[in-house]
ZATOR-519254 format. One line per 4 residues: number of its first residue (from 1); their letters; for each residue x negated, y negated, z of N, C-alpha, C, CB. Coordinates in Angstrom, 2 decimals, always signed. Glycine has a CB too. Layout:
BEGIN
NUM	A	X,Y,Z,X,Y,Z,X,Y,Z,X,Y,Z ~ ...
// end
This chain:
BEGIN
1	MKQD	+0.96,+8.16,+14.96,-0.24,+7.54,+15.01,-0.40,+6.33,+14.16,-1.17,+8.43,+14.72 ~ -0.48,+5.29,+14.83,-0.47,+3.76,+14.36,-1.81,+3.39,+14.32,+0.32,+2.72,+15.31 ~ -1.68,+2.54,+13.21,-3.25,+2.48,+12.77,-3.95,+0.45,+13.09,-3.24,+3.08,+10.52 ~ -4.78,+0.71,+13.97,-5.64,-0.66,+14.71,-6.38,-0.89,+12.90,-7.28,-0.10,+16.58
5	RSSA	-7.27,-2.14,+12.97,-8.12,-2.74,+12.88,-9.69,-1.66,+12.19,-8.05,-3.41,+14.28 ~ -9.61,-1.39,+13.78,-10.77,-0.37,+13.47,-10.74,+0.58,+12.75,-11.20,+0.18,+14.35 ~ -9.46,+1.51,+12.76,-8.95,+2.51,+12.15,-8.49,+2.49,+10.92,-8.19,+2.88,+12.73 ~ -8.23,+1.17,+10.65,-8.31,+1.06,+9.04,-9.54,+0.82,+8.56,-7.48,+0.00,+8.45
9	AAIE	-10.45,+0.65,+8.97,-11.92,+0.48,+8.28,-12.17,+2.08,+8.20,-13.26,-0.52,+9.34 ~ -11.69,+2.84,+8.73,-12.19,+4.13,+8.74,-11.31,+4.70,+7.89,-12.32,+4.80,+10.03 ~ -10.01,+4.37,+7.37,-9.27,+5.20,+6.62,-8.86,+4.42,+5.31,-8.09,+5.71,+7.44 ~ -9.29,+4.22,+4.72,-9.36,+3.34,+3.22,-8.41,+4.41,+2.45,-11.24,+3.11,+2.34
13	PTRS	-7.33,+4.01,+2.03,-6.67,+4.97,+0.78,-7.24,+4.43,-0.54,-4.86,+4.88,+0.67 ~ -7.30,+5.56,-1.47,-7.64,+5.53,-2.89,-6.76,+4.94,-3.33,-7.84,+6.64,-3.59 ~ -6.84,+4.71,-4.76,-5.51,+4.12,-5.52,-4.67,+5.60,-5.47,-5.84,+3.40,-7.40 ~ -4.76,+6.38,-5.86,-3.49,+7.33,-5.83,-3.04,+7.72,-4.52,-3.73,+8.62,-6.56
17	ELEI	-3.68,+7.28,-3.73,-3.21,+7.86,-2.21,-2.25,+6.46,-2.05,-4.76,+8.14,-0.74 ~ -2.63,+5.13,-2.34,-1.92,+3.86,-2.39,-0.29,+4.19,-2.59,-2.55,+2.92,-3.65 ~ -0.56,+4.41,-3.86,+0.59,+5.24,-4.85,+1.54,+5.56,-3.99,+0.12,+6.66,-5.63 ~ +1.26,+6.67,-3.66,+2.01,+7.65,-2.54,+2.37,+6.94,-1.51,+1.18,+8.80,-1.94
21	LQVL	+1.70,+5.94,-0.74,+2.23,+5.76,+0.14,+3.29,+4.35,+0.76,+1.30,+6.07,+0.62 ~ +2.79,+3.97,-1.21,+3.79,+2.61,-1.39,+5.13,+3.25,-2.02,+3.05,+1.26,-2.59 ~ +5.81,+4.42,-2.06,+6.78,+5.27,-2.20,+7.13,+5.58,-0.84,+6.44,+6.38,-3.00 ~ +6.69,+6.68,+0.13,+6.93,+6.23,+1.38,+7.39,+4.90,+2.32,+6.10,+6.50,+1.64
25	WLHG	+6.52,+4.32,+1.98,+7.17,+2.90,+2.72,+7.81,+2.55,+2.30,+6.69,+1.84,+2.97 ~ +8.76,+2.22,+0.90,+9.62,+1.55,+0.54,+11.00,+2.63,+1.11,+9.37,+1.17,-1.05 ~ +10.75,+3.93,+0.85,+11.80,+4.81,+0.71,+12.02,+5.95,+2.14,+11.46,+5.59,-0.73 ~ +10.67,+5.66,+3.12,+10.83,+6.25,+4.24,+10.28,+7.98,+3.87,+12.47,+5.96,+4.72
29	PSTV	+10.45,+8.61,+5.49,+9.86,+9.89,+4.66,+10.99,+10.81,+3.83,+9.10,+10.94,+5.80 ~ +9.90,+11.40,+2.79,+10.57,+12.15,+1.69,+9.71,+13.23,+1.49,+10.80,+11.36,+0.38 ~ +10.20,+14.16,+0.66,+9.71,+15.39,+0.30,+8.97,+14.93,-0.81,+10.72,+16.50,+0.03 ~ +7.94,+15.92,-1.22,+6.92,+15.82,-2.40,+7.64,+15.83,-3.83,+5.87,+17.10,-2.33
33	RFVN	+8.89,+16.38,-3.88,+9.38,+16.51,-5.03,+9.97,+15.11,-5.43,+10.31,+17.61,-5.01 ~ +10.60,+14.23,-3.97,+10.94,+13.09,-4.19,+9.61,+11.92,-4.62,+11.71,+12.82,-2.96 ~ +8.75,+12.17,-3.90,+7.70,+11.49,-4.18,+7.28,+11.32,-5.54,+6.82,+11.96,-3.53 ~ +6.92,+12.78,-5.95,+6.51,+12.86,-7.33,+7.59,+11.99,-8.36,+6.45,+14.50,-7.71
37	EKLN	+8.86,+12.63,-7.86,+9.63,+11.55,-9.09,+9.24,+10.21,-9.26,+11.14,+11.31,-8.85 ~ +9.46,+9.62,-7.94,+9.16,+8.25,-7.91,+7.80,+7.77,-8.94,+8.90,+7.93,-6.35 ~ +6.75,+8.48,-8.38,+5.22,+8.20,-9.28,+5.81,+8.30,-10.93,+3.71,+9.79,-8.91 ~ +6.54,+9.63,-11.08,+6.70,+9.51,-12.67,+7.53,+8.33,-13.32,+7.40,+10.80,-13.16
41	EQKR	+8.51,+7.56,-12.32,+9.59,+7.02,-12.50,+8.69,+5.48,-12.83,+10.74,+7.26,-11.17 ~ +7.82,+5.16,-11.71,+7.18,+3.77,-11.60,+5.92,+3.74,-12.24,+6.97,+3.30,-10.18 ~ +5.01,+5.08,-11.94,+3.70,+4.49,-12.33,+2.84,+5.47,-13.78,+2.70,+4.53,-10.72 ~ +3.07,+6.85,-13.87,+2.66,+7.75,-15.35,+3.36,+8.61,-14.70,+0.96,+8.24,-15.96
45	EVQY	+2.85,+9.49,-15.65,+3.20,+11.21,-15.41,+2.28,+11.53,-14.26,+2.79,+12.38,-16.88 ~ +2.48,+12.28,-13.70,+2.19,+12.98,-12.31,+2.45,+14.62,-12.27,+3.19,+12.26,-11.15 ~ +1.61,+15.35,-12.50,+2.17,+17.25,-12.16,+2.64,+17.06,-10.72,+0.61,+18.81,-12.15 ~ +3.62,+18.09,-10.18,+4.14,+18.07,-9.28,+2.77,+18.93,-8.02,+5.63,+18.71,-9.70
49	TSTL	+2.14,+19.59,-8.69,+1.00,+20.11,-7.99,-0.22,+19.36,-7.65,+0.60,+21.09,-8.64 ~ -0.33,+18.30,-8.01,-1.22,+17.35,-7.93,-0.74,+16.29,-6.81,-1.42,+16.78,-9.30 ~ +0.30,+16.39,-6.74,+1.04,+15.38,-6.19,+1.07,+16.19,-4.61,+2.63,+15.05,-7.10 ~ +1.31,+17.40,-4.47,+1.60,+18.20,-3.70,+0.18,+17.97,-2.74,+1.98,+19.59,-4.41
53	KLMQ	-1.16,+18.63,-3.54,-2.30,+18.59,-3.27,-2.72,+17.37,-2.39,-2.90,+18.70,-4.39 ~ -2.53,+16.23,-3.57,-3.22,+14.69,-2.35,-2.35,+14.27,-1.13,-3.28,+12.92,-3.27 ~ -0.95,+15.04,-1.21,-0.60,+14.75,+0.40,-0.74,+15.73,+1.07,+0.72,+14.32,+0.77 ~ -1.21,+16.72,+0.85,-1.79,+18.09,+1.75,-3.17,+17.29,+2.38,-2.30,+19.80,+0.53
57	IMVE	-3.98,+16.80,+1.14,-5.37,+16.05,+1.28,-5.09,+14.94,+2.62,-5.81,+15.12,-0.38 ~ -3.75,+13.91,+2.65,-3.64,+13.26,+3.14,-3.52,+13.27,+4.37,-3.18,+12.94,+2.70 ~ -2.43,+14.26,+4.43,-2.13,+15.18,+6.11,-3.78,+14.82,+6.71,-1.73,+17.62,+5.91 ~ -4.54,+16.14,+6.08,-5.94,+16.19,+6.95,-6.69,+14.78,+7.16,-7.04,+17.19,+6.18
61	KKIL	-6.36,+13.71,+6.10,-7.02,+12.31,+6.93,-6.41,+11.71,+7.44,-7.60,+11.34,+6.40 ~ -5.13,+12.11,+8.15,-4.54,+11.82,+9.05,-3.48,+10.09,+8.49,-5.79,+11.85,+10.28 ~ -3.61,+10.36,+7.18,-3.16,+8.91,+6.26,-1.56,+9.66,+6.52,-3.95,+8.60,+4.04 ~ -1.22,+10.78,+6.29,+0.44,+10.99,+6.35,+0.62,+12.31,+7.45,+1.20,+11.46,+4.54
65	SRDE	+1.98,+12.43,+7.80,+2.18,+13.34,+8.76,+3.06,+14.33,+7.82,+2.87,+12.73,+10.16 ~ +3.15,+15.42,+8.28,+4.14,+16.52,+7.87,+5.22,+17.21,+8.71,+3.41,+17.53,+7.48 ~ +6.39,+17.30,+8.65,+7.07,+17.81,+9.32,+7.77,+19.20,+8.90,+7.75,+16.91,+9.58 ~ +7.06,+20.04,+9.18,+7.40,+21.64,+8.81,+8.52,+22.11,+9.13,+6.57,+22.62,+9.38
69	SNMK	+9.09,+21.43,+10.32,+10.57,+22.14,+10.79,+11.22,+22.64,+9.80,+11.62,+21.23,+11.43 ~ +11.74,+22.40,+8.72,+12.57,+22.94,+7.83,+12.14,+23.31,+6.46,+13.52,+22.17,+7.76 ~ +12.87,+24.00,+5.68,+11.91,+24.65,+4.61,+11.33,+23.70,+3.67,+12.62,+25.69,+3.77 ~ +12.14,+22.17,+3.42,+11.34,+21.21,+3.04,+10.57,+20.60,+3.55,+11.71,+20.58,+2.69
73	HIYA	+9.39,+20.79,+3.80,+8.61,+20.02,+4.26,+8.50,+17.98,+3.92,+7.51,+20.88,+3.83 ~ +8.68,+17.43,+4.99,+9.07,+15.96,+5.13,+7.75,+15.31,+5.11,+9.93,+15.59,+6.51 ~ +7.22,+14.18,+4.67,+6.22,+13.21,+4.80,+6.46,+11.96,+5.15,+5.63,+13.12,+3.82 ~ +5.38,+11.82,+6.25,+5.70,+10.35,+6.23,+4.62,+9.53,+6.95,+7.09,+10.08,+6.92
77	PLLE	+4.35,+8.23,+6.52,+2.95,+7.36,+6.56,+2.58,+7.02,+8.03,+3.08,+5.86,+5.70 ~ +1.08,+7.52,+8.40,+1.00,+7.30,+9.64,+0.39,+5.91,+9.26,+0.24,+8.39,+10.57 ~ -0.23,+5.36,+8.64,-0.77,+3.95,+8.37,+0.39,+3.28,+8.32,-1.65,+3.71,+7.08 ~ +0.39,+1.84,+9.14,+1.43,+0.92,+8.85,+0.98,-0.13,+7.54,+1.75,+0.10,+10.28
81	EQKT	+2.37,+0.15,+6.89,+2.07,-0.87,+5.58,+1.69,-2.22,+5.62,+3.16,-1.02,+4.81 ~ +2.02,-3.27,+6.55,+1.48,-4.51,+6.71,-0.47,-4.45,+7.26,+2.64,-5.24,+7.93 ~ -0.86,-4.05,+8.16,-1.75,-3.76,+8.44,-2.28,-2.80,+7.25,-1.61,-3.40,+9.64 ~ -2.34,-1.87,+6.72,-3.39,-1.48,+5.59,-3.48,-2.50,+4.56,-3.03,-0.15,+4.85
85	KNFL	-2.67,-3.31,+4.17,-2.24,-4.33,+3.20,-3.25,-5.35,+3.35,-0.79,-4.89,+3.42 ~ -3.20,-5.97,+4.89,-4.25,-6.82,+5.31,-5.24,-6.58,+5.43,-4.20,-7.25,+6.12 ~ -5.84,-5.16,+5.57,-7.24,-4.58,+5.61,-7.45,-4.77,+4.21,-7.45,-3.01,+6.17 ~ -7.02,-4.40,+3.45,-7.56,-3.97,+2.01,-7.15,-5.25,+1.25,-6.83,-2.44,+1.32
89	LEKF	-6.40,-6.62,+1.53,-6.58,-7.68,+1.31,-8.12,-8.39,+1.80,-5.46,-8.14,+1.80 ~ -8.28,-8.30,+2.93,-9.13,-9.09,+3.37,-10.51,-8.70,+2.98,-8.96,-9.20,+4.67 ~ -10.57,-7.03,+2.39,-11.73,-6.55,+1.96,-12.08,-7.26,+0.65,-11.65,-5.10,+1.85 ~ -10.54,-7.16,-0.52,-10.87,-7.66,-1.74,-11.72,-9.21,-1.71,-9.49,-7.70,-2.50
93	VDSI	-10.77,-9.83,-0.51,-11.16,-11.34,-0.69,-12.65,-11.58,-0.17,-10.09,-12.34,+0.19 ~ -12.95,-10.81,+0.57,-14.40,-10.76,+0.68,-15.59,-10.20,+0.09,-14.54,-10.46,+1.52 ~ -15.14,-9.38,-0.76,-16.05,-8.63,-1.82,-15.97,-9.34,-3.19,-15.56,-7.05,-2.01 ~ -14.84,-10.00,-3.41,-14.84,-10.85,-4.77,-14.79,-12.13,-4.82,-13.87,-10.60,-5.54
97	YNGS	-14.21,-12.81,-3.47,-14.25,-14.11,-3.59,-15.36,-14.73,-2.33,-12.68,-14.63,-3.52 ~ -16.07,-14.06,-2.37,-17.13,-14.69,-0.92,-16.14,-15.03,+0.06,-18.21,-16.30,-1.21 ~ -15.17,-14.66,+0.98,-14.15,-14.49,+2.19,-13.30,-15.99,+1.57,-15.02,-14.55,+4.17 ~ -13.51,-16.50,+0.45,-12.65,-17.61,+0.33,-11.09,-17.62,-0.37,-13.45,-18.48,-0.36
101	AANL	-10.33,-17.60,+0.96,-8.94,-17.32,+0.37,-8.62,-18.41,-0.46,-7.80,-17.14,+1.42 ~ -9.26,-19.79,-0.31,-8.73,-21.10,-1.13,-9.24,-20.64,-2.47,-9.41,-22.74,-0.63 ~ -10.68,-19.98,-3.04,-10.24,-19.80,-4.23,-9.95,-18.48,-4.87,-11.00,-20.37,-4.86 ~ -9.39,-17.71,-4.01,-8.28,-16.22,-4.62,-7.30,-17.24,-4.94,-7.54,-14.67,-3.28
105	MMQL	-6.76,-18.23,-4.09,-5.24,-18.71,-4.27,-5.47,-19.92,-5.74,-4.52,-19.65,-2.44 ~ -6.67,-20.33,-5.67,-7.07,-21.34,-7.04,-6.79,-20.58,-8.08,-8.65,-21.86,-7.25 ~ -7.43,-19.40,-8.15,-7.63,-18.33,-9.13,-5.83,-17.80,-9.70,-8.68,-16.91,-8.20 ~ -5.07,-17.75,-8.62,-3.71,-17.07,-8.46,-3.13,-18.08,-9.04,-3.13,-16.65,-7.04
109	LGNK	-2.96,-19.37,-8.69,-2.27,-20.76,-9.12,-2.35,-20.84,-10.54,-2.96,-22.08,-8.51 ~ -3.60,-20.72,-10.89,-4.10,-20.88,-12.41,-3.48,-20.04,-13.46,-5.56,-20.56,-12.51 ~ -3.45,-18.44,-13.07,-2.27,-17.88,-13.77,-1.47,-18.24,-14.02,-1.80,-17.21,-13.53 ~ -1.16,-18.39,-15.36,+0.14,-18.89,-16.10,+1.44,-17.82,-15.93,-0.23,-19.07,-17.80
113	KTSK	+1.26,-16.78,-15.29,+2.58,-15.83,-15.09,+2.88,-16.63,-13.65,+2.28,-13.77,-14.98 ~ +2.65,-17.43,-13.04,+3.04,-18.04,-12.00,+4.61,-18.56,-12.13,+2.04,-19.08,-11.79 ~ +5.60,-18.12,-11.77,+7.18,-18.61,-12.23,+6.93,-19.86,-11.02,+8.90,-17.17,-11.93 ~ +8.11,-20.59,-11.71,+8.85,-21.62,-10.46,+9.12,-21.31,-9.42,+9.98,-22.11,-10.61
117	KELD	+9.86,-20.32,-9.18,+10.29,-19.64,-7.93,+9.16,-19.64,-6.73,+10.65,-18.12,-8.32 ~ +8.29,-18.94,-7.47,+6.89,-18.59,-6.96,+6.00,-19.43,-6.48,+6.23,-18.06,-7.81 ~ +6.11,-20.46,-7.35,+5.48,-21.98,-6.55,+6.31,-22.75,-5.44,+5.31,-23.22,-7.71 ~ +7.13,-22.81,-5.95,+8.00,-23.32,-4.66,+8.09,-22.26,-3.21,+9.68,-23.53,-5.28
121	AIRE	+8.02,-21.03,-3.12,+8.01,-20.50,-2.22,+6.28,-20.72,-1.71,+8.67,-19.17,-2.53 ~ +5.20,-20.59,-2.49,+4.01,-21.06,-1.91,+3.86,-22.41,-1.25,+3.15,-21.01,-2.83 ~ +4.71,-23.48,-1.95,+4.77,-24.86,-1.31,+5.22,-24.87,-0.02,+5.58,-25.76,-2.01 ~ +6.50,-23.71,+0.13,+7.25,-23.69,+1.45,+6.49,-23.43,+2.19,+8.29,-22.93,+1.68
125	LLNK	+5.55,-22.16,+2.31,+4.60,-21.69,+2.85,+3.40,-22.70,+3.41,+4.23,-20.82,+1.97 ~ +3.15,-23.25,+2.88,+2.03,-24.47,+3.02,+2.62,-25.52,+3.88,+1.60,-25.21,+1.52 ~ +3.83,-26.11,+3.21,+3.97,-26.98,+4.24,+4.45,-26.61,+5.71,+4.74,-27.85,+3.75 ~ +4.87,-25.06,+6.06,+4.99,-24.40,+6.88,+3.79,-24.61,+7.98,+5.19,-23.27,+6.31
129	TKK	+2.75,-24.10,+7.34,+1.59,-23.81,+7.80,+0.75,-25.62,+8.12,+0.85,-22.65,+6.53 ~ +1.15,-26.25,+7.46,+0.88,-27.74,+7.89,+0.81,-28.23,+9.29,+1.84,-28.52,+7.36 ~ +2.35,-27.74,+9.72,+3.27,-28.21,+11.11,+2.56,-27.58,+12.39,+5.03,-27.55,+11.07
// end
């Protein structure tokens, strides 16, 4: 099942669900144990049973699929990464910056943590957009 703009609005992953999706988007279809290990490495300590339960709920919500053909169930994302991120970013910009991408960019660029390499990449993107 592929996600389109209308289904993105119907399915808005929670923060914990996004953490699981990010593991699956990065590593591909995986077992609960693998996802749980990655969450424990990257984020915070999470109990296996909590990850299992949340991934089962995500299957019910049609956020994940589950392949039960083997002893170890394999979970895969049903939401496309880029479409999901675009939807969430658009919602964020609308609610926090009144829909102004320029205000978001000014705040991001005013952040002292922006590296020269990142600024160069942004300049390159802006130059491509002008053409």
